[in-house]
C-alpha positions as CSV (number, residue, x, y, z in Angstrom):
1,M,115.2,133.9,22.2
2,E,113.3,136.7,24.0
3,K,113.1,134.4,27.2
4,N,116.8,133.8,27.3
5,I,117.6,137.4,26.7
6,A,115.3,138.5,29.5
7,L,116.9,136.1,31.9
8,V,120.4,137.6,30.9
9,L,119.0,141.1,31.7
10,L,117.7,140.0,35.0
11,L,120.3,137.4,36.2
12,T,123.4,139.0,35.1
13,P,123.6,141.5,38.1
14,F,122.6,138.6,40.4
15,L,125.6,136.7,39.2
16,G,127.8,139.6,39.8
17,F,126.4,139.9,43.4
18,L,127.3,136.2,43.8
19,F,130.9,136.6,42.4
20,N,131.5,139.4,44.9
21,V,130.1,137.5,47.8
22,F,132.2,134.3,47.3
23,F,135.2,135.5,45.3
24,G,135.4,139.3,45.7
25,K,137.7,139.5,48.5
26,K,140.2,137.0,47.0
27,S,140.1,138.4,43.6
28,G,141.0,141.9,44.5
29,K,139.5,145.3,44.4
30,S,139.9,146.0,40.6
31,I,138.5,142.8,39.6
32,S,135.6,143.0,41.9
33,G,134.6,146.4,40.6
34,I,135.3,145.4,37.0
35,I,133.0,142.3,37.3
36,G,130.4,144.1,39.2
37,T,130.4,146.9,36.5
38,L,130.3,144.6,33.4
39,S,127.4,142.7,34.9
40,V,125.2,145.8,34.9
41,V,126.6,146.8,31.3
42,V,125.5,143.3,30.1
43,S,122.1,144.2,31.4
44,F,122.1,147.5,29.7
45,V,123.0,145.9,26.3
46,A,120.1,143.5,26.8
47,T,117.8,146.4,27.4
48,I,119.0,148.0,24.2
49,Y,118.0,144.8,22.3
50,F,114.5,145.0,23.8
51,F,114.3,148.7,23.1
52,L,115.1,148.3,19.5
53,Q,112.6,145.5,19.2
54,I,109.7,147.4,20.8
55,Q,110.5,150.2,18.4
56,S,110.1,148.1,15.4
57,N,107.0,146.3,17.0
58,P,105.1,148.2,19.8
59,K,103.5,145.0,21.0
60,P,104.3,144.3,24.6
61,I,106.5,141.2,25.1
62,Q,105.1,138.8,27.8
63,I,107.5,136.3,29.2
64,D,106.0,133.4,31.5
65,L,108.6,131.6,33.6
66,F,106.3,129.3,35.7
67,Q,102.9,129.3,37.6
68,W,103.7,130.6,41.1
69,I,100.3,130.5,42.9
70,S,97.2,128.5,41.9
71,L,94.1,128.4,43.6
72,E,90.5,127.8,42.5
73,N,89.7,131.4,41.5
74,F,93.1,133.1,41.8
75,N,96.4,132.4,39.8
76,V,99.7,134.3,39.7
77,N,102.5,133.5,37.3
78,F,106.0,134.4,37.8
79,S,106.3,136.3,34.7
80,F,107.6,139.6,32.9
81,L,106.0,142.2,30.9
82,L,108.5,144.3,28.6
83,D,106.5,147.1,27.1
84,Q,107.4,150.9,26.5
85,L,107.2,151.9,30.2
86,S,109.3,149.1,31.6
87,I,111.9,149.3,28.9
88,I,112.3,153.1,29.2
89,W,112.8,152.6,32.9
90,L,115.2,149.7,32.4
91,L,117.3,151.9,30.1
92,F,118.2,154.6,32.8
93,V,118.4,152.0,35.5
94,T,121.1,150.0,33.8
95,G,122.4,152.7,31.9
96,I,123.0,155.2,34.7
97,G,123.6,152.3,37.0
98,S,126.7,151.2,34.7
99,L,128.1,154.7,35.0
100,I,127.7,154.7,38.7
101,H,129.3,151.4,39.0
102,L,132.2,152.6,36.9
103,Y,132.5,155.8,39.1
104,S,132.4,153.3,42.3
105,I,135.7,151.6,41.2
106,S,137.6,154.6,41.9
107,Y,135.6,156.3,44.5
108,M,135.5,153.2,46.7
109,H,139.0,151.9,45.9
110,D,140.5,152.6,49.5
111,D,137.7,150.8,51.1
112,D,138.5,147.5,52.6
113,N,135.0,146.2,52.0
114,M,134.8,147.4,48.3
115,H,133.9,143.8,47.3
116,K,130.9,143.9,49.6
117,F,129.7,147.3,48.3
118,F,129.6,146.0,44.7
119,A,127.7,143.0,46.0
120,Y,125.3,145.2,47.5
121,L,125.1,147.5,44.3
122,N,124.7,144.5,42.0
123,L,121.9,143.0,44.2
124,F,120.1,146.3,44.2
125,V,120.2,146.5,40.3
126,F,118.8,142.7,40.3
127,F,115.8,143.7,42.5
128,M,115.3,147.1,40.6
129,I,115.0,145.2,37.3
130,T,112.7,142.7,39.0
131,L,110.4,145.6,40.2
132,V,110.3,147.0,36.6
133,M,110.0,143.8,34.6
134,G,107.3,142.2,36.7
135,S,104.0,141.5,34.9
136,N,102.0,141.6,38.2
137,L,101.8,143.3,41.4
138,L,103.3,140.4,43.4
139,V,106.5,140.0,41.3
140,M,106.8,144.0,41.5
141,F,106.5,143.6,45.3
142,I,109.5,141.2,45.4
143,G,111.6,143.9,43.8
144,W,110.0,146.6,45.7
145,E,111.0,144.8,49.1
146,G,114.4,143.8,47.7
147,V,115.4,147.4,46.8
148,G,114.2,148.6,50.3
149,L,116.7,146.0,51.8
150,C,119.6,147.0,49.6
151,S,119.0,150.5,50.4
152,Y,119.2,149.5,54.2
153,L,122.4,147.6,53.6
154,L,124.0,150.5,51.6
155,I,122.8,153.3,53.8
156,G,124.5,151.5,56.7
157,F,127.4,150.2,54.9
158,W,129.9,152.2,57.0
159,Y,128.4,150.4,59.9
160,K,130.9,151.4,62.6
161,N,129.3,154.8,62.7
162,Q,126.1,154.4,64.9
163,E,124.6,157.5,63.2
164,Y,124.8,155.8,59.7
165,N,123.2,152.7,61.4
166,D,120.3,154.8,62.7
167,A,119.9,156.4,59.3
168,A,119.6,152.9,57.8
169,K,117.0,151.8,60.3
170,K,115.0,154.9,59.8
171,A,114.8,154.4,56.2
172,F,113.9,150.8,56.6
173,I,111.3,151.3,59.2
174,M,109.7,154.3,57.3
175,N,109.4,152.3,54.2
176,R,107.8,149.3,56.1
177,I,105.0,151.9,57.0
178,G,104.4,152.8,53.3
179,D,104.7,149.0,52.4
180,L,101.9,148.0,54.8
181,G,99.7,150.4,52.7
182,L,101.0,148.9,49.4
183,L,100.2,145.4,50.6
184,I,96.6,146.3,51.8
185,G,96.1,147.7,48.2
186,I,97.5,144.6,46.6
187,F,95.0,142.5,48.8
188,I,92.0,144.7,47.7
189,L,92.9,144.4,44.1
190,G,93.2,140.6,44.4
191,Y,89.9,140.3,46.0
192,V,88.2,142.6,43.4
193,F,89.8,141.3,40.1
194,K,90.8,137.6,41.3
195,S,94.1,138.5,39.8
196,L,97.2,140.8,40.3
197,D,98.1,140.7,36.6
198,Y,98.4,144.2,35.2
199,V,96.6,143.2,32.0
200,E,93.9,141.4,33.8
201,I,93.3,144.5,36.1
202,Y,93.2,146.8,33.2
203,N,90.7,144.6,31.3
204,G,88.6,144.4,34.4
205,I,88.4,148.2,34.6
206,T,88.1,149.0,30.9
207,K,86.2,146.0,29.5
208,F,84.1,144.5,32.3
209,N,83.4,147.8,34.2
210,L,84.4,146.5,37.5
211,A,85.2,150.0,38.5
212,D,81.5,150.9,38.3
213,K,80.6,147.9,40.6
214,N,83.2,148.5,43.2
215,P,84.0,152.2,43.1
216,Q,84.7,152.7,47.0
217,L,86.9,149.6,47.0
218,L,89.0,150.6,43.9
219,A,89.4,154.2,45.4
220,L,90.6,152.7,48.7
221,A,93.0,150.3,46.7
222,A,94.5,153.3,44.9
223,F,94.9,155.3,48.1
224,C,96.7,152.4,49.6
225,L,99.0,152.1,46.7
226,F,99.6,155.8,46.8
227,I,100.6,155.3,50.5
228,G,103.2,152.9,49.5
229,A,104.5,155.3,46.8
230,C,104.8,158.0,49.4
231,G,107.2,155.7,51.5
232,K,109.3,154.7,48.6
233,S,109.4,158.0,46.9
234,A,109.7,160.2,50.0
235,Q,106.6,162.2,50.0
236,I,104.9,163.8,53.1
237,P,104.5,162.4,55.7
238,L,107.0,159.7,54.8
239,Y,109.9,161.7,53.5
240,T,112.3,162.3,56.4
241,W,114.2,159.0,55.8
242,L,115.7,160.3,52.4
243,P,117.8,163.3,53.6
244,D,119.4,161.0,56.5
245,A,120.0,158.3,53.8
246,M,122.9,160.6,52.7
247,A,124.9,158.7,55.5
248,G,125.7,156.0,52.6
249,P,128.5,156.4,50.2
250,T,127.9,159.0,47.6
251,P,127.6,156.5,44.7
252,V,124.6,155.0,46.6
253,S,122.9,158.5,46.9
254,A,123.4,158.8,43.2
255,L,122.0,155.5,42.1
256,I,119.4,154.6,44.7
257,H,118.3,157.8,46.2
258,A,118.2,160.1,43.0
259,A,117.9,158.0,39.9
260,T,116.2,154.7,40.5
261,M,114.7,153.5,43.9
262,V,113.0,156.7,44.8
263,T,111.4,156.8,41.4
264,A,109.7,153.4,42.0
265,G,106.6,155.0,43.5
266,I,106.5,156.9,40.3
267,F,106.9,153.8,38.3
268,M,104.2,152.0,40.1
269,V,101.6,154.8,40.0
270,T,102.2,155.3,36.1
271,R,102.1,151.4,35.9
272,M,98.7,151.4,37.6
273,H,97.4,154.6,35.8
274,F,94.2,152.9,34.7
275,L,93.3,152.3,38.4
276,F,94.2,156.0,39.5
277,D,92.1,157.3,36.5
278,V,89.0,155.9,38.0
279,A,89.8,157.3,41.4
280,P,89.9,161.2,40.9
281,D,89.8,162.0,44.6
282,V,92.9,160.0,45.2
283,Q,94.4,161.8,42.2
284,L,93.7,165.3,43.8
285,I,95.2,164.0,47.0
286,M,98.1,162.8,45.1
287,A,98.5,166.3,43.4
288,I,98.3,168.2,46.6
289,V,100.7,166.0,48.4
290,G,103.2,166.3,45.7
291,T,102.9,170.0,45.6
292,V,103.2,170.5,49.3
293,T,106.1,168.1,49.4
294,A,107.9,170.2,46.5
295,I,107.6,173.5,48.4
296,V,108.3,172.1,51.8
297,A,111.5,170.3,50.8
298,A,112.6,173.3,48.7
299,S,112.3,175.5,51.5
300,I,114.5,173.5,53.7
301,G,117.0,173.1,50.9
302,L,117.5,176.9,51.0
303,V,119.5,176.8,54.3
304,Q,121.2,173.4,54.4
305,N,125.0,173.5,54.5
306,D,125.8,169.8,53.9
307,I,126.2,169.6,50.2
308,K,124.5,166.1,49.9
309,K,121.7,167.3,52.3
310,V,121.0,170.1,49.7
311,L,120.7,167.6,46.9
312,A,118.7,165.3,49.1
313,Y,116.1,167.8,49.8
314,S,116.2,168.8,46.0
315,T,115.4,165.2,45.3
316,V,112.4,165.1,47.5
317,S,111.2,168.5,46.0
318,Q,111.5,167.2,42.4
319,L,109.7,163.9,43.2
320,G,107.1,166.1,44.6
321,L,106.8,167.8,41.1
322,M,106.4,164.3,39.6
323,F,103.5,163.4,41.9
324,L,101.9,166.8,40.9
325,A,102.0,165.7,37.3
326,L,100.7,162.2,38.2
327,G,98.0,163.5,40.2
328,L,96.8,165.7,37.3
329,G,96.8,162.7,35.0
330,A,99.9,163.7,33.0
331,Y,101.7,160.3,33.2
332,E,104.0,161.2,30.0
333,V,105.1,164.4,31.7
334,A,105.9,162.7,35.0
335,V,108.0,159.9,33.0
336,F,109.7,162.9,31.3
337,H,110.8,164.5,34.4
338,V,111.9,161.2,36.0
339,I,114.3,160.6,32.9
340,T,115.7,164.3,32.8
341,H,116.0,164.2,36.6
342,A,117.8,161.0,36.6
343,F,120.4,162.5,34.4
344,F,121.1,165.8,36.1
345,K,120.6,164.6,39.7
346,A,123.0,161.7,39.2
347,C,125.5,163.9,37.8
348,L,125.0,166.4,40.7
349,F,125.4,163.6,43.2
350,L,128.5,162.1,41.7
351,G,129.9,165.7,41.3
352,S,129.4,166.2,45.0
353,G,131.2,162.9,45.6
354,S,134.1,164.2,43.4
355,V,134.3,167.3,45.6
356,I,134.0,165.3,48.8
357,H,136.6,162.9,47.4
358,A,139.1,165.8,46.8
359,L,138.4,167.2,50.4
360,H,138.9,164.0,52.1
361,G,135.4,163.6,53.4
362,E,134.5,167.2,54.0
363,Q,130.7,167.8,53.1
364,D,130.1,171.4,54.9
365,M,129.9,173.9,52.0
366,R,131.2,176.6,54.5
367,N,134.5,175.0,54.4
368,M,134.7,174.8,50.6
369,G,135.0,177.5,47.9
370,G,137.3,178.3,45.0
371,L,137.3,174.8,43.7
372,K,136.5,175.9,40.2
373,K,140.2,176.3,39.3
374,Y,141.2,173.1,40.9
375,M,138.5,170.9,39.6
376,P,137.4,172.2,36.3
377,I,135.8,169.2,35.0
378,T,133.6,168.7,38.3
379,F,132.7,172.3,38.0
380,W,131.6,172.4,34.4
381,T,129.6,169.2,34.7
382,M,127.8,170.3,37.8
383,M,127.2,173.8,36.3
384,I,125.4,172.1,33.3
385,S,123.3,169.9,35.7
386,T,122.7,172.9,37.9
387,L,121.2,174.9,34.9
388,A,119.2,171.9,34.0
389,I,117.6,171.5,37.4
390,S,117.1,175.3,37.6
391,G,115.0,175.2,34.5
392,I,117.1,177.3,32.2
393,F,116.7,177.0,28.4
394,P,117.7,174.8,26.6
395,F,119.0,172.3,29.2
396,A,116.8,169.1,29.9
397,G,115.1,170.3,33.1
398,F,113.7,173.4,31.3
399,W,111.6,171.2,29.2
400,S,110.4,168.7,31.5
401,K,109.8,171.1,34.5
402,D,107.9,173.6,32.2
403,E,105.6,170.8,31.0
404,I,104.7,169.9,34.8
405,L,104.0,173.7,35.4
406,L,102.0,174.1,32.1
407,T,100.0,171.0,33.2
408,A,99.5,172.4,36.7
409,F,98.3,175.8,35.3
410,N,95.6,174.0,33.1
411,G,94.5,171.9,36.0
412,N,94.7,173.9,39.1
413,I,96.1,177.5,39.3
414,I,96.8,177.2,43.0
415,L,99.0,174.3,42.5
416,W,100.8,175.9,39.6
417,I,101.5,179.0,41.9
418,I,103.0,176.7,44.6
419,G,104.9,174.7,42.2
420,S,106.5,177.7,40.5
421,I,107.6,179.1,43.9
422,A,109.2,175.8,44.6
423,S,111.0,175.9,41.2
424,I,112.3,179.5,42.1
425,M,113.6,178.2,45.4
426,T,115.3,175.3,43.5
427,A,117.2,177.9,41.4
428,F,118.3,179.8,44.4
429,Y,119.5,176.8,46.5
430,M,121.3,175.1,43.7
431,F,123.2,178.1,42.7
432,R,123.9,178.9,46.4
433,L,125.6,175.4,46.4
434,M,127.7,176.2,43.4
435,Y,128.7,179.5,44.7
436,L,129.5,178.4,48.0
437,T,131.5,175.3,46.6
438,F,133.3,176.6,43.6
439,F,133.6,180.5,43.7
440,K,135.7,182.9,45.9
441,E,138.6,181.7,47.9
442,F,139.1,178.4,49.4
443,R,137.9,178.3,53.0
444,G,139.1,174.8,54.2
445,T,142.4,173.8,55.9
446,D,145.9,174.3,54.4
447,E,146.3,170.8,54.3
448,Q,143.2,170.2,52.2
449,K,144.1,172.9,50.0
450,H,147.6,171.5,49.4
451,H,146.0,168.3,48.2
452,L,143.2,169.8,46.0
453,H,143.2,168.1,42.6
454,E,140.6,167.0,39.9
455,S,139.3,163.6,40.3
456,P,140.6,160.5,38.3
457,S,139.1,159.7,34.9
458,L,136.9,156.9,36.3
459,I,135.0,159.6,38.2
460,T,135.1,162.4,35.5
461,I,134.0,160.2,32.5
462,P,130.7,159.3,34.1
463,L,130.3,163.1,35.1
464,I,130.7,164.0,31.5
465,I,128.4,161.7,30.1
466,L,125.7,162.6,32.5
467,A,126.3,166.2,32.1
468,I,125.8,165.7,28.1
469,L,122.6,163.9,28.8
470,A,121.5,166.7,31.2
471,A,122.2,169.3,28.5
472,I,120.5,167.5,25.5
473,G,118.1,165.1,27.3
474,G,115.2,167.4,26.7
475,L,115.3,166.6,23.0
476,I,113.3,163.4,23.7
477,S,110.2,165.3,24.2
478,L,110.0,168.8,22.5
479,P,106.8,170.5,22.2
480,G,104.8,169.7,19.1
481,N,107.5,167.0,18.3
482,S,107.5,164.6,21.3
483,W,109.3,161.3,20.7
484,L,108.7,160.3,24.2
485,N,104.8,160.9,24.0
486,H,104.7,159.0,20.7
487,Y,106.7,156.1,22.3
488,L,104.5,155.9,25.2
489,A,101.3,156.5,23.3
490,P,100.1,152.9,23.2
491,L,100.0,152.7,27.1
492,F,97.9,155.8,27.8
493,T,94.3,156.2,26.6
494,K,94.2,159.9,27.6
495,H,97.3,160.9,25.6
496,E,97.5,164.5,24.9
497,A,100.1,166.0,22.4
498,H,102.3,168.9,23.3
499,H,101.3,172.2,21.6
500,L,103.0,175.5,22.0
501,D,100.5,178.5,22.2
502,Q,100.5,181.9,23.6
503,T,99.9,180.7,27.0
504,A,102.6,178.1,26.9
505,Y,105.1,180.8,25.9
506,I,104.0,183.2,28.5
507,L,104.3,180.4,31.1
508,M,107.7,179.6,29.9
509,G,108.8,183.1,30.2
510,I,107.4,183.3,33.8
511,A,109.2,180.2,34.7
512,T,112.5,181.3,33.0
513,V,112.3,184.9,34.9
514,G,111.6,183.0,38.2
515,A,114.6,180.9,37.7
516,L,116.7,183.9,36.9
517,I,115.3,185.8,40.0
518,G,116.4,183.0,42.2
519,I,119.9,182.7,40.6
520,G,120.2,186.5,41.0
521,I,119.4,186.6,44.7
522,A,122.0,183.8,45.1
523,Y,124.5,185.8,43.2
524,F,124.1,189.0,45.3
525,K,124.2,187.1,48.5
526,Y,127.2,184.8,47.9
527,I,129.3,186.5,45.3
528,K,128.6,190.2,45.4
529,N,128.1,190.5,49.2
530,S,130.4,187.4,49.9
531,E,128.1,185.9,52.6
532,I,128.9,182.9,54.3
533,P,126.1,180.9,56.2
534,S,126.2,181.4,59.9
535,E,127.5,178.8,62.3
536,D,124.8,176.5,63.7
537,D,124.4,178.5,66.9
538,G,124.0,181.8,65.2
539,I,120.9,180.8,63.1
540,K,117.8,182.7,64.0
541,G,114.1,183.2,63.1
542,I,112.6,181.5,60.2
543,T,116.1,180.5,59.0
544,K,116.4,178.4,62.2
545,V,113.0,176.7,61.7
546,L,114.0,175.8,57.9
547,Y,117.6,174.6,59.0
548,H,115.8,172.3,61.7
549,K,113.4,171.0,59.0
550,Y,110.4,172.5,60.4
551,Y,111.2,170.3,63.6
552,V,109.3,167.3,61.9
553,D,111.8,164.9,63.1
554,E,111.5,166.4,66.6
555,A,107.5,166.1,66.4
556,Y,108.0,162.5,65.2
557,D,110.1,161.7,68.1
558,A,107.8,163.3,70.7
559,M,104.6,161.9,69.2
560,I,105.7,158.5,68.1
561,V,109.2,157.4,68.8
562,N,109.4,158.4,72.5
563,P,106.0,157.0,73.6
564,L,106.9,153.8,71.8
565,Y,110.2,153.7,73.8
566,K,108.5,154.5,77.2
567,L,105.8,151.9,76.3
568,S,108.5,149.3,75.8
569,H,110.3,150.3,78.8
570,F,106.9,149.9,80.8
571,F,106.5,146.4,79.3
572,R,110.1,145.5,79.9
573,K,110.2,146.7,83.6
574,Y,106.7,145.7,84.9
575,T,104.8,143.3,82.4
576,E,108.0,141.3,81.5
577,T,108.9,141.1,85.2
578,A,105.4,140.0,86.1
579,L,105.2,137.4,83.3
580,S,108.7,136.2,84.1
581,G,107.7,135.8,87.8
582,F,104.6,133.8,86.8
583,V,106.5,131.5,84.5
584,F,109.3,131.0,86.7
585,G,107.1,130.7,89.8
586,L,105.3,127.5,87.9
587,G,108.8,126.0,87.4
588,K,109.5,126.6,91.2
589,V,106.4,125.1,92.2
590,T,106.9,121.9,90.0
591,N,110.5,121.8,91.2
592,A,109.2,121.8,94.8
593,I,106.7,119.0,94.2
594,G,109.2,117.2,92.4
595,N,111.6,117.3,95.4
596,Q,109.0,116.0,97.6
597,G,108.2,113.2,95.3
598,K,111.9,112.3,95.2
599,L,111.6,111.4,99.0
600,I,109.3,108.6,98.1
601,Q,112.0,106.9,96.0
602,N,114.1,105.5,98.9
603,G,115.1,102.3,97.4
604,N,112.8,100.1,99.9
605,I,111.4,97.3,97.7
606,G,108.9,96.5,100.5
607,L,107.4,99.8,100.1
608,Y,107.2,99.7,96.3
609,L,105.5,96.3,96.5
610,F,103.0,98.0,99.0
611,A,102.2,100.7,96.7
612,F,102.0,98.4,93.8
613,V,99.4,96.2,95.5
614,L,97.5,99.3,96.8
615,G,97.2,100.6,93.4
616,V,96.1,97.4,91.8
617,S,93.5,96.8,94.6
618,S,92.2,100.3,94.1
619,I,91.6,99.6,90.3
620,L,89.9,96.3,91.1
621,I,87.4,97.9,93.7
622,Y,86.7,100.8,91.3
623,L,85.8,98.3,88.5
624,F,83.8,96.1,90.8
625,L,81.8,99.1,92.1
626,V,81.1,100.6,88.5
């Protein structure tokens, strides 16, 4: 029974993929979208079944399909592990995934390749489920690479635009860099534990003390896994692909680059928490990298004018805060923020898509304004999610972000200060986005203004549901009464309950005041003083540095991309020419010898007999002399 339901959970999106590949174009856009959406809804229902089962009996569910690799001292099964962590992840992957599929039916309806889009989305959900359900690192790696492939396909979905193709290639290549680190980490763990199974590695560390026998190797393995997480979850220095990934259709940004795939690194680190717990130096590096990423991305988001780019840098910044929590060993807190972030960031991305849809592709906030009266549902849902991400009480982000900052305060005061500054920046740039988009007068063209309207119900219904979750999602982990901590308790030995004391209240107050300061500055700049960001040529000083993203892309081009281009050009112009000359020269010599040999073949039988007799005589003389 459990095995069959697990296969339904996994394979239904794959069947949706196959349907859209082979029959999607013939069946029509509506059928293609409905089948694609229902396939994910079925997976969501199957996930609810396992959630209810694990609630009544917290024992993990292990499902073995077949033995995959069998060597003398090394075995890998193709199997699934359904425990508290994997099920909570599956709930928002399939739940939010269903809403985004529903949204896409309307958003992508005018696209001729809508069936292909849903095929890619379904394939992504299939691989994401594989990543989360796998009971060992190798099955997880299949899903890990699969979601990377689907991300590449969906970022470059509108492939006739070369910039979008370049963005897709950039995402794919930068993730390969991280994946190399992940693979090396997997090889090291396989060497040490003679297994890649999560349970076997956990037992090796906790019961057989293999961590004491191989501390350097395990630290190296943990660091390599963290490199993989940096690639997938867009952390410094492998973060520059994510903002460019906004080239894909907006539902892709919401599903893959906000709610699910970019949290795969968080999932992997949380799943392997027992490894990172015995590598404290790697945890410290993780916390520092996460904190620096959070403030760097937040500072870049302060001056971006593309509505999706603002949300992209916001995502990178929020992922940094999650890694800060992971680095401090607060795995439950990181999972909590992953969940709330999935709610409000998916809503914000879909809301931005609603705005772009209404403005026929316009993404520059300088050409928006005054949309509140034309798009009230989009406005209020985005406002709720903006309040949530800004950390305003009592919305979901207030509870999860404050938990991270409280953990940082208790663990490392410097990281708390930097994280708090990043949170203040978040409140500023998010309300900057809201004020420029929805307030004052409309700054677009008369033709755009004439066609302004609220989006269809297939777009607004997912927005409303996600906004409700962004408003009340914090209830799953209230201080002193955390359902989420209790739910995850069987997984983490270092479980700490939430408690509110005087320090916690003071920190909450500081965080709230900081958020209000950020909101207030945005209000005075863009509402009170009616400022509009300068045109690109008029940007100067530190604003110019932030606008150009600290020139990191330019630095990568100068240090890595351009030298590789020059090296490849050198090999093509000189080395390839020399090698080609050598190879083709051998061919010419062979042809020349052959041409001379052809002269002997003149059809003279007497000459042939003479050569035959001469050859036989030579052989006989040789044999006689020897």
